[in-house]
C-alpha positions in Angstrom: 0.0 0.0 0.0 2.8 2.4 0.8 4.5 1.8 -2.5 1.3 2.4 -4.4 0.5 5.6 -2.5 4.1 6.9 -3.0 3.8 6.1 -6.8 0.6 8.1 -7.1 2.0 10.9 -5.0 5.3 11.2 -6.7 5.0 9.8 -10.2 1.5 11.0 -11.2 1.7 14.8 -11.8 -1.1 16.9 -10.3 -2.9 18.9 -13.0 -6.3 20.5 -12.1 -8.8 19.7 -14.9 -11.9 21.6 -14.1 -13.5 22.3 -17.6 -17.1 21.1 -18.0 -17.7 17.8 -16.3 -14.0 17.4 -15.6 -14.5 19.4 -12.5 -16.8 16.7 -11.1 -16.2 13.4 -12.8 -12.8 11.6 -12.5 -11.1 10.2 -15.6 -10.7 6.4 -15.8 -7.8 5.0 -13.8 -6.3 3.6 -17.0 -6.1 7.1 -18.6 -4.6 8.6 -15.5 -1.9 5.8 -15.4 -1.2 6.1 -19.1 -0.8 9.9 -19.2 0.8 10.1 -15.7 -1.3 13.2 -14.6 -4.6 14.1 -13.1 -6.4 16.1 -10.5 -7.2 15.0 -6.9 -10.2 12.9 -7.9 -8.2 11.3 -10.7 -5.3 10.4 -8.4 -7.7 9.0 -5.8 -9.4 6.9 -8.5 -6.1 5.5 -9.7 -5.0 4.7 -6.2 -8.3 3.0 -5.4 -8.0 1.0 -8.5 -4.5 -0.1 -7.8 -5.4 -1.0 -4.2 -8.2 -3.2 -5.4 -5.8 -5.1 -7.6 -3.9 -6.1 -4.5 -7.1 -7.0 -2.6 -7.3 -3.8 -0.5 -10.8 -2.3 -0.3 -10.9 1.5 -0.3 -13.5 4.3 -0.1 -13.7 7.8 -1.4 -14.1 10.5 1.3 -14.9 14.1 0.6 -13.2 16.6 2.8 -12.9 20.3 3.3 -9.3 21.4 4.0 -10.2 24.6 5.8 -9.5 24.2 9.5 -12.5 24.4 11.8 -14.9 24.7 9.0 -18.1 22.5 8.9 -20.6 22.8 6.1 -24.2 22.3 7.3 -25.4 18.9 6.3 -21.9 17.4 5.7 -20.9 14.0 6.8 -19.6 15.0 10.3 -22.8 16.7 11.1 -24.8 13.7 10.0 -22.8 11.4 12.2 -21.2 9.5 9.3 -17.7 10.0 10.8 
């Protein structure tokens, strides 16, 4: 798992792709791997796909990176975390 995470962190270039649906829908893991770039959701999709290949189940989690900020109705308020 560590090797896969390091690969995605260091060998897949971060490029924000926010045009049209690209801001909401990740590209297929195969494309991200082949082109060696993607945004945060693309990199998460690739890592999840790679983890599943070694038998590790993973889940997407949406976060807000602002400290001390809670959006009404988000997962923490609903008791999901």
